[in-house]
N, C-alpha and C positions, 0 to 999 in steps of 0.2 A: 242809120249809121251807128255802129256799136263803138263805144269808147272804152278803152282800158283804163281802169282806175290807176291812179298814180301810186307807186310804192312809197312808203314813208321813208323819208331821208334820215340817215343816221347822223345825228348831230354830234358835236364834239363831246357833249356831256354823256351821250350814250356810248361812245367809243371807249371811254375809260373803264367802265365795268367789264366790258367784253375783253379788253386787253388784259385786265387783271385776272379774269377767269382763265385765259389762255396761259398766262405765266404760271398760275397756280397748278394747272394741269401738267405743264412741262416739268415743274419742280417735283411734283408727285411721282411722275414716271421716272425721273432721274434718281430720286431717293429709293424707289422700289428696285431699281436696277442695282443699287449698291448693297442691298440686303441679301443675305444668303437665302436660298430657297428653303422651303419647309423640310425638304429631305435632301440628303447629300447626292451629289452627282459625281460621275467618274471624272477624276482630274486629268489634266493633260499629262501624257506619259513621257518617258525619257528613254534614252539608250545609253548603254555603258559597254565599254570594250577595254581590252588590255592597254590600249594606247590612249584612251580618253575616258576620264572619270566624269561623274555627274555631280553637280551641286545646285540645289534650288531651294526656294522658299515657297511656302504655301499659306493660304488664308487661314484665319482662326477657325477652330472647330467649335460649334455652338452646342452647349450642354455637355453632359458627361454620362458615362455608363452607370447610372444609379442602380440599375437592376443586376449588374455584374453578369451580363450575358456571356455564355460560354462559347457559342459558335459565331464568330465574326467572319464568315466567309464573304467574298465579294458580293454575293447576292443579298445577304442580310445587311451588309454595311451600307448598301445603296439606299436603304429605306430609313435611315436615321441621320440626324444632323451632326452628331458628334463623331462621325467616322468617315474616312476618305478611302477611296480605292484609286491607286495610282498604278496603271499598267506600265510595264517597262520591258525592253528587249535587251538581250545579252548578245552582243556581236562576238562570236567566238573566233579566235585567230585560226587561219587555215593550217592544217597539218598538226594541230595540237590535240592531244588526247583530252577529251572532256573531263576525264577522271583527275587530271592534274590542275583543273581550274578551280579557283576559289572566289566566290562573290562576297564582298563585304559591304554592309549598309549601316550607316550611322544616322540616328534620329535624335535631333536636339531641339530645344525650344527655350524661349525666354520665360523665366519664372521668377520675377522679382520678389514675390511673396513666399516662394518655396512651398506652394500648396498645390501646384499643378503636376499631374503625372500622365504621361502618354505611354502607350504600348504599341507594338507593331508585329505583324505576321507577314510571312511570305507564302503565297499560294502559287500553284501552277496555273495554267490557263486551260484547264480541262483537257490537257494532253494525255493524262493517265486514265481518263474515264469520263463519265457523264457529269461528275460533280467536281467541285474544286477540292484539291488536296493541299492541306497545309504542310509545308516543307520544313519550316523552322519559325521561331518566334522569339520575341524579347519582351518579357513581362515582369521586369524588376521595377524598383523604385529609383533607379539611377537616371541621371540626366548628364550625358546622353545615353540612349539605349544603343546597343551594338549587336549585330548578328553576323555570322559567317555561314555561308552555304557552300559545301564541298560538292565536287563532282557535278559541275554545271553542264548538264547534258541537254537541256531544253533551251528554247529561244525566247518564248513569251512567258512572262511571270506577272504576278499582281502583288503590289505592296499595299497592305491594309494598315492604316494608321487610325487609332481611336483614342479619344480623350477619356481617361479612366476617372480622374479626380480633379476637382477645381475648375478654374476658368482659364481657357487657353487663349492666347493672344497671337497665335501663329506658330509655325514650326519650320524646320529646315531638314532636308534630306541630302546625304552624301552617299554615293555608290562608287565602287571601284571593282575591277576584275584583275585577279592575279593569276599568273601561270604556275605559282608554287602551290603544290597540293596541300590541302588541310584535311587531317584525318578525323576530325571530330566536328560534324555538322550540327553543333548545338550552339545555344546562345552564349556569347562571351559576356560575362558580367563586367560591368564597368570597373576599371582599375580603381582600387581604393586610394583615395588621396592620402598620401603620407604627410604626417605633420612635419613642418620644416625643422630641419636639424638645427638644434641650438648649439652654437659653439661654446665650449666651456669657458667660464670666466678666467681671465689671465690671473695666474697665481703670483702674488707679489713675492719677489725674491728677497730673502733676508739673509744677512751674514750668519754663518754658523756660530752658535753660542759656545763660548769657552766654559766648559764645566770645571768646577773647582777640584783640586786633587783630592783623592779619597783620604779620609781620616785614618791615622795609624790604628792598627788593631790593639785593643786593650787586653793585656795579659791577665789571665785569671790569678787571683791571689792564692798562695799555697794554703792548704787547710791548717787550722791552728793545732799546735801540739798540746794535748791534754796531759796534765800531770797526774800520776797515779794517785788513786784515793785509798788511803789505808782502810782495811776492813778488819773489824774486831771479831774475835772468835764468838761463835754462837754457844752460849752457856745454857740454852734450854735443855739440851740432851747431854750435858756433861754430868755423868754419875760419879766421877772421881775415881773410877777403877778402869784402867785400860787393859786389864788382862784379857778380857773377852776379845777386844780388837786385836790384841797381839796374837791370839790363837787363830783368828780368822785370816790374819795376814800371812801370805806365803813367805817362806824363807827366802832371803835375798839370794839372787843368783850370783854366780862367781863374777860375772861381768857387771854386776850392779843392778840387773833387771830382776823383776819378780818372776818366779816359776810357778805355774799352776800345779796344785797337788795332784798326784797320780790317782786314778780311780781305784776304789777298793774292789777286790775280787770277791765274787759271790761265795758264800759258805757251801761246803760240800755236804750232800745229803747221804746219811749212812744207809747200809743195806737193811737194817732192822726196820727202819721207817718205811722203806719201799715194800718189804714183806707184809708189814701191818696193813697197808692200804690196798695192796693188790691180792693178798691171799687170805689173811685172817678176817678182814671186814666182809668180803663177799661170802666166806663160809658161814660166818655168824648170821648174815642176812638170809642165807639159804636155809639154815637150820631153823630159824624162827618161822620162816614161811611154811616149812614142812610140819612143824608142831601145830601151827594154826589150822592147817588142813586136816590133820589127824583128829584133832578135837572136834572139828566140824562134822566129820563123818560119824564119830561116836554119838554125838548128839542126835544125828539123823536116825541111827539104828535104834537108839533107846526110844 
């Protein structure tokens, strides 16, 4: 007859380590479930229509884009932890031209240290080809980031959110659809915050000051009257004879004024003087010249 060995009975002292091991395993699995996976996964999508906007919050992005990658399409974004892909649908109203629709998306995040920066891109859902096509983006340093997409002709889109700088502690997304056309499908930069207007300080009112009456004008004193100074005659050129001055002085005019002496007429030249210079002198000069020439020829003949 074969007997089965009895199994060891678990006593109370052995139950405690086993129970502790089970509790530790459960805690480890719960903690692992709370951590973000090594790579990002596609987030739960949303819908937006002209009658219903969307608003939601999402978990923090782990890490940041230290290498400043250029192509963050949904395929690449799903391979890193600092990027999320959020698919969404646009429910277009019936009978409305898609060219008149405008999609607006706002991305915001808590940033108590002002060192965190997020960017976003809107891609199609490969409806225009085999690859994802980026339709618009927001890549400024503003918080929140805003984009508008005009001519909403598709249904399925992908929102790509990535952490560019700093530590992210979560973010929020708002989306709305408007039937008012928007002509520029580019990123709208965040409106600059204007400094609060400072009201001018109240001016203390003072009673008008009474000015004193102007002083009377001072009349100028008349110039002093100078007494004539007697001048004595100059005796340096007094020769004691005034006859020469009397000759030079003009005879007094009948009215008492001096009359200048009449100019003297030139002397007449006589006829003899004219004949001497124009007849006798040339004849004498001519005769002397002929005598000189005759003597010169006699000397040559001799």
